[in-house]
C-alpha positions as a Python dict, from the first residue, in 0.01 Angstrom:
ca = {
    (1, 'M'): (0, 0, 0),
    (2, 'L'): (-13, -320, 205),
    (3, 'Y'): (280, -305, 472),
    (4, 'E'): (356, -587, 626),
    (5, 'K'): (674, -674, 887),
    (6, 'L'): (787, -1027, 903),
    (7, 'K'): (1041, -1177, 1064),
    (8, 'F'): (1293, -1463, 995),
    (9, 'G'): (1537, -1528, 1259),
    (10, 'A'): (1751, -1226, 1303),
    (11, 'V'): (1618, -1103, 970),
    (12, 'F'): (1322, -828, 961),
    (13, 'V'): (1170, -781, 632),
    (14, 'L'): (948, -443, 519),
    (15, 'S'): (750, -630, 226),
    (16, 'L'): (606, -314, -24),
    (17, 'G'): (380, -507, -272),
    (18, 'L'): (715, -726, -488),
    (19, 'T'): (1004, -463, -345),
    (20, 'A'): (1139, -559, 54),
    (21, 'I'): (1395, -371, 281),
    (22, 'S'): (1565, -622, 437),
    (23, 'A'): (1830, -590, 791),
    (24, 'Q'): (2057, -865, 617),
    (25, 'T'): (2394, -718, 492),
    (26, 'V'): (2700, -728, 331),
    (27, 'T'): (2998, -652, 403),
    (28, 'D'): (3319, -491, 155),
    (29, 'I'): (3688, -601, 191),
    (30, 'D'): (3772, -243, 384),
    (31, 'G'): (3513, -380, 668),
    (32, 'N'): (3234, -136, 557),
    (33, 'S'): (2855, -261, 563),
    (34, 'Y'): (2548, -191, 379),
    (35, 'T'): (2211, -284, 391),
    (36, 'T'): (2057, -509, 111),
    (37, 'V'): (1752, -426, -65),
    (38, 'T'): (1529, -650, -285),
    (39, 'I'): (1375, -493, -589),
    (40, 'G'): (1163, -770, -770),
    (41, 'T'): (1397, -1030, -853),
    (42, 'Q'): (1733, -791, -805),
    (43, 'S'): (1926, -756, -448),
    (44, 'W'): (2062, -394, -434),
    (45, 'M'): (2317, -231, -168),
    (46, 'G'): (2075, 13, -10),
    (47, 'S'): (2368, 276, -20),
    (48, 'N'): (2647, 380, -298),
    (49, 'L'): (3024, 198, -226),
    (50, 'K'): (3312, 298, 5),
    (51, 'T'): (3595, 97, -41),
    (52, 'T'): (3910, 184, -121),
    (53, 'R'): (4050, -193, -255),
    (54, 'Y'): (3967, -440, -473),
    (55, 'R'): (3853, -750, -338),
    (56, 'N'): (4201, -907, -335),
    (57, 'G'): (4280, -664, -91),
    (58, 'D'): (4481, -409, -415),
    (59, 'L'): (4473, -46, -325),
    (60, 'I'): (4227, 103, -539),
    (61, 'G'): (4441, 426, -662),
    (62, 'T'): (4404, 820, -567),
    (63, 'T'): (4528, 1140, -682),
    (64, 'S'): (4842, 1287, -557),
    (65, 'F'): (4575, 1535, -485),
    (66, 'P'): (4215, 1562, -492),
    (67, 'T'): (4172, 1773, -808),
    (68, 'K'): (4478, 1689, -1027),
    (69, 'D'): (4369, 1679, -1396),
    (70, 'I'): (4388, 1293, -1536),
    (71, 'R'): (4215, 1389, -1906),
    (72, 'G'): (4577, 1286, -2015),
    (73, 'E'): (4620, 931, -1841),
    (74, 'N'): (4538, 665, -2040),
    (75, 'S'): (4265, 408, -1831),
    (76, 'P'): (4305, 555, -1499),
    (77, 'K'): (4205, 350, -1192),
    (78, 'Y'): (4107, 589, -920),
    (79, 'Q'): (3851, 671, -624),
    (80, 'W'): (3777, 986, -440),
    (81, 'A'): (3625, 1115, -136),
    (82, 'Y'): (3414, 1439, -247),
    (83, 'D'): (3623, 1753, -244),
    (84, 'G'): (3887, 1521, -99),
    (85, 'K'): (3708, 1482, 203),
    (86, 'E'): (3683, 1165, 397),
    (87, 'S'): (3407, 1319, 625),
    (88, 'N'): (3169, 1261, 294),
    (89, 'V'): (3260, 900, 253),
    (90, 'A'): (3028, 762, 530),
    (91, 'T'): (2683, 976, 380),
    (92, 'Y'): (2776, 978, 20),
    (93, 'G'): (3039, 624, -79),
    (94, 'R'): (3303, 725, -320),
    (95, 'L'): (3331, 833, -630),
    (96, 'Y'): (3522, 588, -904),
    (97, 'T'): (3666, 607, -1250),
    (98, 'W'): (3480, 350, -1492),
    (99, 'Y'): (3814, 182, -1541),
    (100, 'A'): (3830, 133, -1149),
    (101, 'T'): (3462, -18, -1120),
    (102, 'T'): (3545, -249, -1434),
    (103, 'D'): (3877, -350, -1306),
    (104, 'S'): (3900, -755, -1329),
    (105, 'R'): (3986, -761, -978),
    (106, 'G'): (3610, -654, -870),
    (107, 'V'): (3538, -356, -658),
    (108, 'C'): (3258, -509, -507),
    (109, 'P'): (3219, -712, -249),
    (110, 'V'): (3223, -1101, -347),
    (111, 'G'): (2892, -1221, -498),
    (112, 'W'): (2822, -873, -602),
    (113, 'H'): (2923, -644, -927),
    (114, 'V'): (2845, -336, -1058),
    (115, 'P'): (2527, -351, -1256),
    (116, 'A'): (2532, -377, -1633),
    (117, 'D'): (2326, -96, -1823),
    (118, 'A'): (2070, -401, -1878),
    (119, 'E'): (2011, -458, -1487),
    (120, 'W'): (1956, -73, -1426),
    (121, 'S'): (1673, -98, -1707),
    (122, 'I'): (1534, -366, -1610),
    (123, 'L'): (1509, -190, -1238),
    (124, 'T'): (1362, 89, -1373),
    (125, 'T'): (1089, -67, -1535),
    (126, 'F'): (988, -339, -1251),
    (127, 'L'): (929, 17, -1059),
    (128, 'G'): (662, 139, -1344),
    (129, 'G'): (961, 353, -1592),
    (130, 'E'): (1193, 574, -1566),
    (131, 'I'): (987, 843, -1425),
    (132, 'V'): (778, 678, -1148),
    (133, 'A'): (1145, 466, -1098),
    (134, 'Y'): (1234, 820, -972),
    (135, 'S'): (1021, 880, -690),
    (136, 'K'): (1043, 504, -555),
    (137, 'L'): (1457, 507, -561),
    (138, 'K'): (1519, 867, -407),
    (139, 'E'): (1554, 992, -17),
    (140, 'A'): (1210, 1116, 101),
    (141, 'G'): (1266, 1482, 233),
    (142, 'E'): (1532, 1725, 191),
    (143, 'F'): (1781, 1656, 460),
    (144, 'H'): (2039, 1566, 169),
    (145, 'W'): (1897, 1689, -134),
    (146, 'I'): (1882, 2105, -197),
    (147, 'K'): (1523, 2113, -219),
    (148, 'Y'): (1254, 1903, -177),
    (149, 'D'): (1043, 1732, -413),
    (150, 'T'): (873, 1420, -486),
    (151, 'G'): (1076, 1111, -325),
    (152, 'T'): (884, 863, -92),
    (153, 'N'): (1195, 587, -97),
    (154, 'E'): (981, 319, -58),
    (155, 'T'): (1172, 57, -201),
    (156, 'G'): (1467, 168, 70),
    (157, 'F'): (1710, 180, -221),
    (158, 'T'): (1783, 566, -69),
    (159, 'A'): (1926, 741, -388),
    (160, 'L'): (2133, 1042, -237),
    (161, 'P'): (2292, 1334, -424),
    (162, 'G'): (2701, 1220, -393),
    (163, 'G'): (2801, 1431, -695),
    (164, 'I'): (3071, 1384, -956),
    (165, 'R'): (3409, 1404, -965),
    (166, 'N'): (3525, 1605, -1311),
    (167, 'S'): (3802, 1453, -1530),
    (168, 'R'): (3929, 1803, -1541),
    (169, 'G'): (3968, 1824, -1146),
    (170, 'P'): (3681, 1968, -981),
    (171, 'F'): (3379, 1825, -774),
    (172, 'D'): (3072, 1921, -860),
    (173, 'D'): (2680, 1876, -808),
    (174, 'I'): (2677, 1699, -374),
    (175, 'G'): (2362, 1801, -278),
    (176, 'S'): (2149, 1810, -640),
    (177, 'S'): (2241, 1513, -811),
    (178, 'C'): (2319, 1126, -807),
    (179, 'N'): (2516, 928, -1068),
    (180, 'W'): (2604, 584, -1103),
    (181, 'W'): (2810, 357, -1324),
    (182, 'S'): (2732, 88, -1499),
    (183, 'S'): (2963, -156, -1649),
    (184, 'T'): (2841, -123, -2003),
    (185, 'E'): (3072, 54, -2271),
    (186, 'L'): (2890, 264, -2535),
    (187, 'S'): (3283, 339, -2671),
    (188, 'A'): (3650, 337, -2633),
    (189, 'Y'): (3566, 671, -2418),
    (190, 'E'): (3250, 655, -2281),
    (191, 'A'): (3016, 452, -2092),
    (192, 'W'): (2626, 390, -2004),
    (193, 'Y'): (2531, 556, -1637),
    (194, 'R'): (2241, 631, -1467),
    (195, 'Q'): (2134, 952, -1328),
    (196, 'M'): (1896, 1145, -1069),
    (197, 'N'): (1925, 1499, -1047),
    (198, 'Y'): (1681, 1754, -764),
    (199, 'N'): (1509, 1947, -1062),
    (200, 'S'): (1396, 1619, -1318),
    (201, 'S'): (1191, 1376, -1186),
    (202, 'I'): (1338, 1111, -1392),
    (203, 'V'): (1618, 873, -1385),
    (204, 'F'): (1844, 947, -1713),
    (205, 'R'): (2003, 710, -1896),
    (206, 'Y'): (2290, 855, -2046),
    (207, 'P'): (2650, 810, -2146),
    (208, 'Y'): (2973, 976, -2038),
    (209, 'L'): (3335, 985, -2047),
    (210, 'K'): (3499, 674, -1837),
    (211, 'R'): (3744, 942, -1691),
    (212, 'N'): (3511, 1056, -1468),
    (213, 'G'): (3416, 963, -1103),
    (214, 'F'): (3087, 849, -1058),
    (215, 'S'): (2914, 695, -776),
    (216, 'V'): (2864, 257, -766),
    (217, 'R'): (2592, 64, -641),
    (218, 'C'): (2635, -321, -614),
    (219, 'I'): (2405, -567, -741),
    (220, 'K'): (2401, -915, -578),
    (221, 'N'): (2502, -1204, -858),
}
């Protein structure tokens, strides 16, 4: 594949066919900065969302202690650092319930949104399908993953295994899986999400309970 480095003023772009890793950034309400990547016709954040506030400045709640069971709560809107440790946020971002990600106040920066299920499908289809897309999206090597496999990260998407926060309370799977909400619900209790595992070279599409904490990748409007 031909790699070409182009310069547009202060912006550098690394072209990979119809994908581009850009030096442009977007900043959330908390001041966290994200490199953006263009893949086909879509522009994505190059890392998971880290904000603790909605776009209007309102705080996104969190539980009184990190592993509190929230199964009995109605439409809980929470965010967590994995295992309650803020040191995990810089690398893996935060974990959000689906209810928080779809709140009308917005978790993504202005001009960005939580991708719909169909937008995730556009991404994987453009990259050649769910099996081929896995390698192109996943961080190369095993620095953060518990096992090395076929990741090339040629898109710059840099999929990292941030794990999940179960609605029962436990945090699981850091180092072994990444899970991202879509904004599309399946039922009153479930919504669609995408998952990548260290031991399965495919981008899975599953529904899951909205009370669980997953990562968020924002996409440009």
